[in-house]
Residue frames relative to the residue before (quaternion, step in Angstrom):
aa qw qx qy qz dx dy dz
X 1.0000 0.0000 0.0000 0.0000 0.00 0.00 0.00
X 0.3141 -0.7593 0.5473 0.1591 3.54 -0.83 1.09
X 0.3011 -0.7168 0.5866 0.2267 3.55 -1.32 0.08
X 0.0290 0.7788 -0.6254 0.0388 3.58 -0.91 0.93
X 0.8296 -0.1038 0.0179 0.5483 3.57 -0.54 1.20
X 0.7198 -0.4839 0.2493 0.4307 3.55 0.97 0.85
X 0.6486 0.4901 -0.3202 0.4865 3.57 1.29 0.02
X 0.5088 -0.6511 0.4488 0.3401 3.63 -0.83 0.84
X 0.1188 -0.7731 0.6203 0.0583 3.58 -1.02 0.84
X 0.1974 -0.7768 0.5896 0.0995 3.56 -0.73 1.06
X 0.2870 -0.7585 0.5601 0.1691 3.59 -0.71 1.05
X 0.0014 0.7977 -0.6004 0.0566 3.56 -0.73 1.11
X 0.2934 -0.7674 0.5448 0.1680 3.59 -0.70 1.02
X 0.8744 -0.0165 -0.0298 0.4840 3.54 -0.41 1.30
X 0.8033 0.1456 -0.0856 0.5711 3.61 1.17 -0.07
X 0.3399 -0.7155 0.5638 0.2336 3.51 -1.21 0.55
X 0.2998 0.7838 -0.4957 0.2235 3.57 1.24 0.30
X 0.7828 0.3096 -0.2420 0.4825 3.56 -0.99 0.86
X 0.5748 0.5677 -0.3885 0.4432 3.59 1.23 -0.17
X 0.4072 -0.7230 0.5037 0.2401 3.57 -0.87 0.92
X 0.6252 -0.5398 0.4116 0.3851 3.55 -1.19 0.58
X 0.7889 0.2869 -0.2374 0.4888 3.57 -0.88 0.98
X 0.5973 0.5583 -0.3656 0.4449 3.60 1.27 -0.14
X 0.4248 -0.6508 0.5539 0.2987 3.53 -1.29 0.40
X 0.0079 -0.7756 0.6312 0.0000 3.54 -1.20 0.66
X 0.4537 -0.6634 0.5213 0.2868 3.56 -1.28 0.24
X 0.3650 -0.7483 0.5145 0.2051 3.59 -0.72 1.06
X 0.6752 -0.4832 0.3697 0.4172 3.55 -1.31 0.20
X 0.6691 0.4914 -0.2931 0.4742 3.58 1.19 -0.54
X 0.6064 -0.6346 0.3182 0.3582 3.58 1.28 0.06
X 0.6410 0.4857 -0.3592 0.4735 3.60 1.19 0.17
X 0.5095 -0.6629 0.4591 0.3003 3.58 -1.20 0.48
X 0.0317 -0.7824 0.6219 -0.0036 3.53 -1.22 0.61
X 0.3959 -0.6868 0.5550 0.2521 3.54 -1.29 0.42
X 0.4433 -0.7047 0.4940 0.2508 3.56 -0.73 1.09
X 0.8413 0.0807 -0.1283 0.5189 3.57 -0.84 1.11
X 0.6393 -0.6422 0.2867 0.3110 3.57 1.21 0.48
X 0.7868 0.2566 -0.1214 0.5481 3.61 1.05 -0.69
X 0.4875 -0.6646 0.4824 0.2966 3.58 -0.90 0.95
X 0.6047 -0.5766 0.4118 0.3637 3.54 -1.08 0.71
X 0.8356 0.1815 -0.1580 0.4938 3.55 -0.87 1.01
X 0.4776 0.7049 -0.4261 0.3058 3.60 1.25 0.01
X 0.8050 0.1514 -0.0687 0.5695 3.59 1.08 -0.61
X 0.0792 -0.8260 0.5567 0.0408 3.61 0.45 1.13
X 0.3187 -0.8005 0.4859 0.1469 3.54 -0.82 0.99
X 0.1244 -0.7458 0.6454 0.1082 3.48 -1.40 0.04
X 0.6278 0.5778 -0.3719 0.3656 3.57 -1.23 -0.05
X 0.8535 -0.2579 0.1321 0.4331 3.57 -1.34 -0.33
X 0.4713 0.6781 -0.4659 0.3178 3.61 1.14 -0.22
X 0.6100 0.5537 -0.3515 0.4448 3.61 1.10 -0.58
X 0.6512 0.4938 -0.3081 0.4870 3.57 1.00 -0.80
X 0.5976 0.5735 -0.3559 0.4329 3.56 1.12 -0.75
X 0.6399 0.5358 -0.3299 0.4412 3.58 0.98 -0.85
X 0.7053 0.4571 -0.2612 0.4748 3.59 1.07 -0.72
X 0.8365 0.2345 -0.0650 0.4910 3.56 0.81 -1.04
X 0.5032 -0.6463 0.4377 0.3708 3.60 1.23 -0.20
X 0.6479 -0.5091 0.3971 0.4042 3.54 -1.33 0.14
X 0.6354 -0.5123 0.3939 0.4227 3.61 -1.19 0.35
X 0.6491 -0.5642 0.3490 0.3723 3.56 -1.12 0.67
X 0.6632 0.5337 -0.3228 0.4136 3.61 1.04 -0.70
X 0.6297 0.5232 -0.3504 0.4549 3.61 1.25 -0.04
X 0.4969 0.6313 -0.4442 0.3965 3.57 1.23 0.23
X 0.2727 -0.7913 0.5333 0.1228 3.59 -0.71 1.11
X 0.5147 -0.6320 0.4700 0.3388 3.61 -1.08 0.62
X 0.5630 -0.5774 0.4641 0.3665 3.57 -1.22 0.52
X 0.4244 -0.7180 0.4790 0.2738 3.64 -0.72 0.99
X 0.1828 0.7630 -0.6018 0.1494 3.55 -0.99 0.92
X 0.4545 0.6708 -0.5073 0.2936 3.55 -1.29 0.24
X 0.6456 -0.5584 0.3633 0.3733 3.56 -1.21 0.59
X 0.6679 0.4988 -0.3059 0.4600 3.59 0.91 -0.88
X 0.6378 0.5225 -0.3164 0.4692 3.53 0.99 -0.84
X 0.6636 0.5127 -0.3077 0.4495 3.58 0.89 -0.94
X 0.6501 0.5184 -0.3251 0.4506 3.60 0.96 -0.82
X 0.6821 0.4719 -0.3003 0.4710 3.59 0.81 -0.97
X 0.6463 0.5245 -0.3253 0.4488 3.59 0.91 -0.87
X 0.6619 0.5032 -0.3045 0.4647 3.59 0.92 -0.88
X 0.6555 0.5121 -0.3038 0.4645 3.57 0.99 -0.86
X 0.6277 0.5334 -0.3261 0.4638 3.56 1.01 -0.84
X 0.6798 0.4867 -0.2951 0.4626 3.60 0.93 -0.89
X 0.6898 0.5127 -0.2931 0.4188 3.58 0.80 -1.02
X 0.7901 0.3077 -0.1439 0.5102 3.57 1.02 -0.81
X 0.4252 -0.7363 0.4408 0.2876 3.59 1.29 0.31
X 0.2541 0.7725 -0.5317 0.2366 3.57 0.90 0.99
X 0.2856 -0.7517 0.5707 0.1665 3.56 -1.23 0.47
X 0.0023 0.7797 -0.6261 0.0050 3.57 -0.95 0.88
X 0.5437 -0.5926 0.4820 0.3475 3.54 -1.17 0.63
X 0.5437 0.6460 -0.3893 0.3683 3.57 1.10 -0.70
X 0.7314 0.3911 -0.2219 0.5127 3.58 0.91 -0.94
X 0.6957 0.5034 -0.2974 0.4173 3.56 0.77 -1.02
X 0.7197 0.3921 -0.2386 0.5209 3.59 1.11 -0.64
X 0.3666 -0.7545 0.4693 0.2759 3.59 1.34 0.06
X 0.0842 0.8369 -0.5350 0.0795 3.57 0.89 0.92
X 0.4506 -0.7134 0.4619 0.2732 3.62 -0.81 0.91
X 0.6997 0.4737 -0.2649 0.4645 3.59 1.22 -0.39
X 0.2975 0.8110 -0.4754 0.1668 3.58 1.27 0.17
X 0.6595 0.5176 -0.3244 0.4381 3.61 0.90 -0.82
X 0.6725 0.5054 -0.2944 0.4534 3.55 0.88 -0.96
X 0.7035 0.4679 -0.2726 0.4602 3.59 0.88 -0.94
X 0.6752 0.4842 -0.3121 0.4606 3.61 0.86 -0.87
X 0.6156 0.5325 -0.3515 0.4625 3.59 1.05 -0.61
X 0.6958 0.4500 -0.2603 0.4955 3.58 1.19 -0.58
X 0.5309 -0.6562 0.3990 0.3584 3.60 1.26 0.11
X 0.5594 0.5739 -0.3894 0.4540 3.57 1.15 0.67
X 0.0925 0.7810 -0.6142 0.0649 3.57 -1.01 0.82
X 0.3286 -0.7301 0.5693 0.1867 3.55 -1.30 0.44
X 0.0986 -0.7924 0.6020 0.0058 3.56 -0.86 1.06
X 0.2623 -0.7679 0.5644 0.1515 3.58 -0.90 0.92
X 0.1621 -0.7946 0.5819 0.0608 3.56 -0.88 1.02
X 0.7782 0.3792 -0.2794 0.4154 3.55 -1.41 0.20
X 0.7184 -0.4714 0.2539 0.4442 3.56 1.09 0.65
X 0.4888 -0.6804 0.4822 0.2564 3.53 -1.36 0.17
X 0.6353 0.4980 -0.3332 0.4872 3.60 1.26 0.24
X 0.2334 -0.7995 0.5481 0.0772 3.55 -0.67 1.20
X 0.4457 -0.6917 0.4965 0.2765 3.57 -1.07 0.68
X 0.6928 0.4278 -0.2752 0.5111 3.59 1.26 -0.15
X 0.2497 -0.7651 0.5801 0.1260 3.55 -1.29 0.36
X 0.0267 -0.8030 0.5943 -0.0366 3.55 0.33 1.28
X 0.4668 -0.7432 0.4186 0.2338 3.56 -0.90 0.95
X 0.6242 0.4923 -0.3603 0.4880 3.57 1.27 0.30
X 0.7047 0.5178 -0.2191 0.4328 3.55 1.24 -0.54
X 0.2857 -0.7914 0.5213 0.1425 3.58 -0.94 0.89
X 0.3600 0.6978 -0.5277 0.3241 3.60 1.16 0.48
X 0.5384 -0.6348 0.4455 0.3297 3.59 -0.97 0.83
X 0.2604 -0.7768 0.5620 0.1138 3.57 -1.10 0.79
X 0.2912 0.7378 -0.5768 0.1953 3.57 -1.05 0.81
X 0.4560 -0.6396 0.5286 0.3217 3.55 -1.29 -0.33
X 0.2519 -0.8120 0.5087 0.1359 3.62 -0.27 1.23
X 0.3439 -0.7850 0.4690 0.2136 3.61 1.29 0.02
X 0.7585 -0.4283 0.2048 0.4464 3.56 0.90 0.98
X 0.4243 0.7141 -0.4706 0.2975 3.61 1.24 0.01
X 0.1190 0.7534 -0.6416 0.0806 3.57 -1.05 0.88
X 0.3887 -0.6761 0.5694 0.2600 3.55 -1.19 0.55
X 0.3317 -0.7860 0.4903 0.1783 3.59 -0.31 1.27
X 0.6743 0.4924 -0.2910 0.4671 3.59 1.19 -0.50
X 0.4391 0.7441 -0.4387 0.2471 3.59 1.23 -0.21
X 0.6215 0.5353 -0.3855 0.4226 3.70 0.81 -0.70
X 0.6681 0.4876 -0.3020 0.4740 3.59 0.94 -0.85
X 0.6699 0.5014 -0.3064 0.4539 3.58 0.92 -0.88
X 0.6316 0.5254 -0.3328 0.4629 3.59 1.01 -0.79
X 0.6634 0.5022 -0.3085 0.4609 3.58 0.90 -0.90
X 0.6331 0.5218 -0.3262 0.4696 3.58 1.03 -0.76
X 0.6403 0.5296 -0.3218 0.4537 3.59 1.00 -0.82
X 0.6500 0.5145 -0.3107 0.4650 3.55 0.94 -0.92
X 0.6535 0.5091 -0.3069 0.4686 3.57 1.01 -0.83
X 0.6653 0.5083 -0.3087 0.4514 3.58 0.89 -0.89
X 0.7188 0.4333 -0.2465 0.4845 3.58 1.00 -0.83
X 0.3237 -0.7804 0.4735 0.2490 3.57 1.36 -0.14
X 0.1918 0.8189 -0.5170 0.1591 3.54 0.97 0.86
X 0.3162 -0.7269 0.5773 0.1957 3.54 -1.04 0.81
X 0.7746 0.1029 -0.0430 0.6226 3.56 1.26 -0.46
X 0.0118 -0.8021 0.5970 -0.0124 3.57 -0.82 0.96
X 0.2209 -0.7354 0.6252 0.1394 3.53 -1.10 0.79
X 0.1557 -0.7546 0.6317 0.0852 3.55 -0.86 1.02
X 0.0247 0.7823 -0.6217 0.0285 3.54 -0.77 1.01
X 0.1066 -0.8110 0.5731 0.0491 3.58 -1.20 0.19
X 0.5565 -0.5211 0.5178 0.3881 3.45 -1.44 0.08
X 0.5334 -0.5436 0.5064 0.4044 3.57 -1.33 0.06
X 0.1003 -0.7963 0.5957 0.0322 3.56 -0.97 0.87
X 0.0322 -0.8368 0.5457 -0.0314 3.56 0.47 1.24
X 0.5745 0.5937 -0.3794 0.4165 3.59 1.27 -0.21
X 0.6520 0.4930 -0.3125 0.4839 3.61 1.24 -0.28
X 0.5954 -0.6147 0.3733 0.3581 3.63 -0.93 0.82
X 0.7806 0.2677 -0.1512 0.5442 3.60 1.03 -0.78
X 0.5420 -0.6418 0.3883 0.3789 3.58 1.26 0.31
X 0.6398 -0.5314 0.3238 0.4510 3.57 1.28 0.20
X 0.3381 0.7826 -0.4766 0.2147 3.61 1.25 0.15
X 0.6727 0.4950 -0.3077 0.4557 3.60 0.86 -0.91
X 0.6324 0.5239 -0.3231 0.4704 3.59 1.05 -0.77
X 0.6169 0.5405 -0.3263 0.4699 3.57 1.00 -0.86
X 0.6768 0.4990 -0.2903 0.4568 3.55 0.84 -1.04
X 0.6391 0.5309 -0.3257 0.4513 3.59 1.00 -0.80
X 0.6292 0.5271 -0.3299 0.4664 3.61 1.06 -0.73
X 0.6475 0.5081 -0.3191 0.4699 3.59 0.92 -0.89
X 0.6850 0.4987 -0.2876 0.4466 3.58 0.83 -0.99
X 0.6384 0.5246 -0.3308 0.4558 3.60 1.01 -0.77
X 0.6345 0.5179 -0.3250 0.4728 3.59 1.02 -0.79
X 0.6842 0.4984 -0.2887 0.4473 3.57 0.85 -0.97
X 0.6179 0.5423 -0.3454 0.4526 3.59 1.12 -0.61
X 0.7308 0.4105 -0.2324 0.4934 3.59 0.98 -0.85
X 0.8020 0.1217 -0.0205 0.5844 3.55 1.03 -0.87
X 0.1566 -0.8470 0.4990 0.0954 3.61 0.39 1.20
X 0.7098 0.4642 -0.2613 0.4609 3.59 1.09 -0.65
X 0.5256 0.6101 -0.4267 0.4117 3.59 1.25 -0.05
X 0.3315 -0.7315 0.5619 0.1980 3.57 -0.79 1.01
X 0.1705 -0.7991 0.5734 0.0591 3.56 -0.97 0.90
X 0.1043 -0.7532 0.6480 0.0437 3.52 -0.97 1.01
X 0.1604 -0.7759 0.6033 0.0909 3.59 -0.93 0.88
X 0.1177 -0.7615 0.6365 0.0336 3.56 -0.62 1.21
X 0.0440 -0.8936 0.4438 -0.0497 3.52 0.21 1.35
X 0.5761 -0.4922 0.4917 0.4290 3.53 -1.37 -0.01
X 0.5748 -0.5896 0.4241 0.3770 3.60 -1.26 -0.03
X 0.3500 -0.7727 0.4678 0.2482 3.60 1.32 0.02
X 0.5895 -0.6102 0.3393 0.4062 3.56 1.16 0.79
X 0.6260 -0.5637 0.3306 0.4254 3.58 1.21 0.41
X 0.4437 0.6767 -0.4717 0.3504 3.61 1.24 0.22
X 0.3296 -0.8104 0.4515 0.1751 3.56 -0.24 1.28
X 0.5770 0.5733 -0.3850 0.4360 3.61 1.11 -0.51
X 0.6505 0.5001 -0.3127 0.4785 3.58 1.05 -0.72
X 0.5923 0.5436 -0.3554 0.4769 3.58 1.10 -0.66
X 0.6490 0.5304 -0.3096 0.4490 3.58 0.95 -0.90
X 0.6055 0.5737 -0.3537 0.4232 3.58 0.99 -0.81
X 0.6997 0.4485 -0.2679 0.4873 3.58 0.92 -0.88
X 0.6729 0.5098 -0.3071 0.4393 3.58 0.85 -0.93
X 0.6878 0.4863 -0.2745 0.4638 3.60 1.11 -0.67
X 0.5105 0.7098 -0.3815 0.3001 3.60 1.29 -0.14
X 0.6048 -0.5557 0.3674 0.4364 3.58 1.23 -0.30
X 0.4036 0.7235 -0.4711 0.3029 3.59 1.25 0.21
X 0.4545 -0.6902 0.5039 0.2512 3.54 -1.32 0.30
X 0.7861 0.1107 -0.0396 0.6068 3.58 1.12 -0.72
X 0.1431 -0.7696 0.6181 0.0724 3.58 -0.95 0.93
X 0.0186 -0.8192 0.5716 -0.0424 3.58 -0.69 1.12
X 0.0791 0.7432 -0.6633 0.0374 3.52 -1.17 0.75
X 0.3315 -0.8127 0.4501 0.1643 3.57 -0.48 1.17
X 0.3594 -0.7173 0.5605 0.2052 3.54 -0.93 0.98
X 0.3056 -0.8286 0.4093 0.2292 3.57 1.37 -0.43
X 0.8077 -0.1146 0.1255 0.5645 3.61 0.73 -1.01
X 0.6710 -0.5017 0.3562 0.4138 3.57 -1.29 0.13
X 0.7346 -0.4552 0.2750 0.4214 3.55 -1.27 0.43
X 0.6962 0.5037 -0.2961 0.4170 3.62 0.72 -1.03
X 0.7543 0.4048 -0.2052 0.4743 3.57 1.02 -0.79
X 0.3424 0.7672 -0.4934 0.2253 3.60 1.23 0.01
X 0.7416 0.0771 -0.0644 0.6633 3.54 1.08 -0.79
X 0.5341 -0.1188 -0.8357 0.0459 1.67 -1.65 1.89
X 0.4112 0.7310 -0.4885 0.2408 3.68 1.11 -0.01
X 0.7859 0.2710 -0.1354 0.5391 3.58 0.88 -0.97
X 0.6469 -0.4991 0.4100 0.4052 3.54 -1.30 0.37
X 0.6061 -0.5916 0.3829 0.3688 3.64 -1.03 0.70
X 0.6484 0.5256 -0.3319 0.4395 3.62 1.13 -0.51
X 0.6057 0.4986 -0.3534 0.5095 3.57 1.29 -0.19
X 0.0167 -0.8189 0.5735 0.0130 3.56 -1.21 0.25
X 0.5912 -0.5838 0.4332 0.3493 3.55 -1.14 0.71
X 0.7097 0.4367 -0.2621 0.4866 3.58 0.77 -1.03
X 0.6123 0.5593 -0.3523 0.4338 3.58 1.06 -0.69
X 0.6588 0.4911 -0.3043 0.4819 3.57 0.97 -0.83
X 0.6282 0.5264 -0.3376 0.4629 3.59 0.96 -0.79
X 0.6590 0.5136 -0.3085 0.4548 3.58 0.96 -0.88
X 0.6354 0.5256 -0.3240 0.4637 3.60 1.02 -0.81
X 0.6788 0.4842 -0.2870 0.4716 3.59 0.89 -0.94
X 0.6400 0.5281 -0.3227 0.4554 3.58 0.99 -0.82
X 0.6829 0.4889 -0.2967 0.4545 3.58 0.90 -0.90
X 0.6128 0.5478 -0.3538 0.4464 3.60 1.00 -0.75
X 0.6814 0.4811 -0.2886 0.4700 3.59 0.93 -0.87
X 0.6479 0.5063 -0.3255 0.4668 3.60 1.00 -0.76
X 0.6824 0.5159 -0.2907 0.4286 3.57 0.92 -0.94
X 0.7890 -0.0069 0.0120 0.6143 3.59 1.00 -0.83
X 0.2457 -0.8278 0.4857 0.1359 3.59 0.18 1.28
X 0.6440 0.5440 -0.3358 0.4202 3.61 1.08 -0.61
X 0.5939 0.5592 -0.3712 0.4436 3.60 1.18 -0.41
X 0.4022 -0.7024 0.5297 0.2534 3.57 -0.91 0.89
X 0.1931 -0.7671 0.6000 0.1191 3.57 -1.01 0.80
X 0.0977 -0.8189 0.5631 -0.0525 3.52 -1.01 0.93
X 0.0366 0.7834 -0.6204 0.0083 3.57 -1.17 0.58
X 0.2768 -0.7668 0.5641 0.1309 3.54 -1.30 0.33
X 0.1671 -0.7751 0.6070 0.0542 3.52 -1.14 0.80
X 0.2557 -0.7394 0.6037 0.1533 3.59 -0.89 1.00
X 0.1616 -0.7764 0.6017 0.0947 3.57 -1.00 0.81
X 0.6418 0.5201 -0.3934 0.4036 3.53 -1.20 0.61
X 0.5732 0.6032 -0.3651 0.4174 3.56 1.30 0.26
X 0.7016 -0.4561 0.2673 0.4777 3.57 1.27 0.11
X 0.4293 0.7104 -0.4535 0.3246 3.58 1.29 0.19
X 0.3680 -0.7073 0.5556 0.2358 3.57 -1.22 0.50
X 0.6568 -0.4940 0.3806 0.4240 3.57 -1.25 0.29
X 0.6386 0.5302 -0.3321 0.4481 3.57 0.97 -0.82
X 0.6645 0.4967 -0.3064 0.4668 3.60 1.01 -0.75
X 0.6094 0.5309 -0.3511 0.4727 3.58 1.08 -0.65
X 0.6585 0.5057 -0.3033 0.4676 3.57 0.93 -0.90
X 0.6414 0.5207 -0.3208 0.4633 3.59 0.99 -0.83
X 0.6458 0.5168 -0.3188 0.4629 3.57 0.97 -0.84
X 0.6296 0.5284 -0.3309 0.4635 3.59 0.94 -0.82
X 0.6595 0.5044 -0.3069 0.4652 3.57 0.93 -0.89
X 0.6428 0.5215 -0.3226 0.4592 3.59 0.97 -0.83
X 0.6713 0.5023 -0.2977 0.4565 3.58 0.97 -0.86
X 0.6587 0.4865 -0.3148 0.4799 3.58 0.97 -0.77
X 0.6092 0.5742 -0.3516 0.4189 3.59 1.08 -0.67
X 0.7339 0.3538 -0.2295 0.5325 3.62 1.15 -0.52
X 0.6333 -0.6220 0.3011 0.3485 3.56 1.21 0.50
X 0.3153 0.7558 -0.5224 0.2378 3.61 1.15 0.40
X 0.3476 -0.7774 0.4988 0.1615 3.55 -0.84 1.06
X 0.8215 0.1787 -0.0232 0.5410 3.57 0.89 -0.98
X 0.0469 -0.7840 0.6190 -0.0052 3.56 -0.94 0.96
X 0.0881 -0.7653 0.6337 0.0710 3.56 -1.01 0.85
X 0.1403 -0.7764 0.6132 0.0399 3.54 -1.09 0.86
X 0.1032 0.8057 -0.5755 0.0948 3.58 -0.78 1.02
X 0.6014 -0.5729 0.4293 0.3546 3.54 -1.33 0.24
X 0.3697 -0.6839 0.5809 0.2413 3.58 -0.96 0.88
X 0.0527 -0.7688 0.6373 0.0114 3.55 -1.01 0.93
X 0.4515 -0.7214 0.4619 0.2496 3.55 -0.75 1.06
X 0.3381 -0.7885 0.4719 0.2031 3.63 -0.53 1.10
X 0.7911 -0.0217 0.0139 0.6111 3.62 1.04 -0.70
X 0.6541 -0.5144 0.3717 0.4115 3.58 -1.26 0.22
X 0.6211 0.5492 -0.3468 0.4386 3.60 1.22 -0.27
X 0.6419 0.5240 -0.3132 0.4640 3.58 1.28 -0.19
X 0.7119 -0.4422 0.3290 0.4352 3.55 -1.33 0.18
X 0.4629 -0.6846 0.4936 0.2709 3.54 -1.06 0.76
X 0.5194 -0.5793 0.5213 0.3504 3.53 -1.31 0.38
X 0.2724 -0.7833 0.5391 0.1469 3.58 -0.78 1.01
X 0.7865 -0.0760 0.0370 0.6117 3.58 1.19 -0.50
X 0.3275 -0.6809 0.6088 0.2416 3.52 -1.30 0.43
X 0.3065 -0.7655 0.5446 0.1534 3.54 -0.57 1.21
X 0.3932 -0.7435 0.4895 0.2302 3.59 -0.74 1.00
X 0.6442 -0.5126 0.3864 0.4157 3.60 -1.19 0.38
X 0.6287 0.5389 -0.3370 0.4480 3.59 1.05 -0.72
X 0.6519 0.4981 -0.3134 0.4782 3.58 1.01 -0.78
X 0.6266 0.5259 -0.3378 0.4655 3.58 1.01 -0.77
X 0.6354 0.5235 -0.3309 0.4612 3.59 0.99 -0.78
X 0.6364 0.5214 -0.3286 0.4638 3.59 1.02 -0.76
X 0.6600 0.4950 -0.3148 0.4695 3.59 0.95 -0.85
X 0.6045 0.5520 -0.3507 0.4548 3.57 1.08 -0.69
X 0.6442 0.5106 -0.3170 0.4731 3.56 0.98 -0.83
X 0.6096 0.5420 -0.3489 0.4614 3.59 1.01 -0.74
X 0.6819 0.5055 -0.2948 0.4388 3.56 0.88 -0.94
X 0.6711 0.4837 -0.3011 0.4743 3.57 0.90 -0.90
X 0.6186 0.5468 -0.3380 0.4517 3.58 1.04 -0.73
X 0.6949 0.4737 -0.2691 0.4695 3.58 1.08 -0.72
X 0.6220 -0.6113 0.3194 0.3706 3.57 1.25 -0.01
X 0.3568 0.7028 -0.5355 0.3032 3.61 1.13 0.36
X 0.5159 -0.6278 0.4884 0.3181 3.56 -1.02 0.82
X 0.7680 0.0233 0.0045 0.6400 3.54 1.11 -0.81
X 0.0484 0.7442 -0.6662 -0.0094 3.56 -1.14 0.68
X 0.0495 -0.8194 0.5698 -0.0392 3.53 -0.07 1.36
X 0.0517 0.8391 -0.5235 0.1382 3.54 -0.38 1.26
X 0.3849 0.7071 -0.5278 0.2707 3.57 -0.73 1.06
X 0.6962 -0.5067 0.3074 0.4052 3.59 -1.18 0.50
X 0.7807 0.3314 -0.1725 0.5009 3.61 0.92 -0.85
X 0.4181 0.7077 -0.4731 0.3170 3.60 1.25 0.12
X 0.0721 -0.7639 0.6406 0.0289 3.54 -1.06 0.89
X 0.7643 -0.4126 0.2269 0.4405 3.58 -1.25 0.36
X 0.7914 0.3379 -0.1549 0.4853 3.56 0.90 -0.94
X 0.3145 0.7857 -0.4915 0.2054 3.59 1.22 0.21
X 0.8416 -0.1422 0.0340 0.5199 3.56 -0.73 1.20
X 0.0807 0.8648 -0.4908 0.0684 3.54 1.06 0.88
X 0.5997 0.6021 -0.3689 0.3764 3.59 1.07 -0.66
X 0.6485 0.5456 -0.3291 0.4165 3.58 1.11 -0.56
X 0.4559 0.6778 -0.4550 0.3545 3.58 1.24 -0.13
X 0.6587 0.5173 -0.3177 0.4444 3.58 1.00 -0.76
X 0.6381 0.5272 -0.3309 0.4531 3.58 1.19 -0.50
X 0.3122 -0.7884 0.4813 0.2222 3.57 1.20 -0.42
X 0.5367 0.6404 -0.3956 0.3812 3.58 1.12 0.57
X 0.5082 -0.6750 0.3952 0.3605 3.55 1.24 0.55
X 0.6611 -0.5628 0.2640 0.4201 3.51 0.90 1.16
X 0.6490 -0.5585 0.3151 0.4093 3.54 1.11 0.63
X 0.4547 0.6851 -0.4519 0.3458 3.58 1.26 0.16
X 0.5470 -0.5950 0.4541 0.3748 3.60 -1.10 0.48
X 0.6758 -0.4913 0.3523 0.4217 3.55 -1.23 0.39
X 0.4791 -0.6788 0.4802 0.2814 3.53 -1.00 0.85
X 0.5549 -0.5781 0.4738 0.3653 3.53 -1.22 0.53
X 0.5635 -0.5987 0.4250 0.3788 3.62 -1.02 0.64
X 0.5201 -0.6554 0.4418 0.3236 3.60 -0.97 0.80
X 0.5375 -0.6284 0.4425 0.3470 3.60 -1.06 0.64
């Protein structure tokens, strides 16, 4: 075991397998990273997570077993061609529903993030400019093999790159459109440090939906998000994307259960509508490891329905709200403008 800045570093050839959460390890590319993003003991939790250990999660957080012809086809294709999707790697509870609809999420620019948000279990490190130059072609081939009608491209933050990876992102979108012109592409991007020229590079690539997640309400932005992220910075990125290409749909996501109040949720919705955001998703925050922030409350399905009504009342084209909803949940239906096929929300109280 090596030592780097006083923290144990585990050398792993080609895999981080066997490394404990919060430990440092050496990636196949030769740089160090922290497993699950947060050092062990860095964010001791409190709140309902203790009750969860005794009684389990609420019944409404149990996901159905994925099945169906579309799901089976995508799963088989992923296995046969050794493809990678965020849907599987993040153990998304909606994988069956989305794959049956011909939608999947693919992460580009590697699996190591330069930031360390305290809600996220993506590994953290400094890739020192490493990129796979063949990735745009490989991503497009994967989309073609899976016969996706809608693909979400997401990524880690890459503050080590001069443009935050914007040109690489754009190349991935363009490669997909060349092979599958009818496949709709959503880019769930980093904030590119708020550099608007980099935002333009991605928005001009031919995508259909541009997404950047605000994650939480203004008051909780720090400590929930990395210090390099920001509430106003995300608003500025979303605002610029809409100004630059008004026809592109803009989208963001809010996690609930971190200690936010109803008034703060309403304020956030108003802020997002003020910069022209079209689509908002609301879901339950779930603590990925003991080193991450604790769950402060489990939002009930009834409360999620109320928040959905608030969003639709404020004019969001879509406001998808529920305990198991994630950023990319049934993303293909955003283009239909039918609120993901859900029935009309009850009027807000």
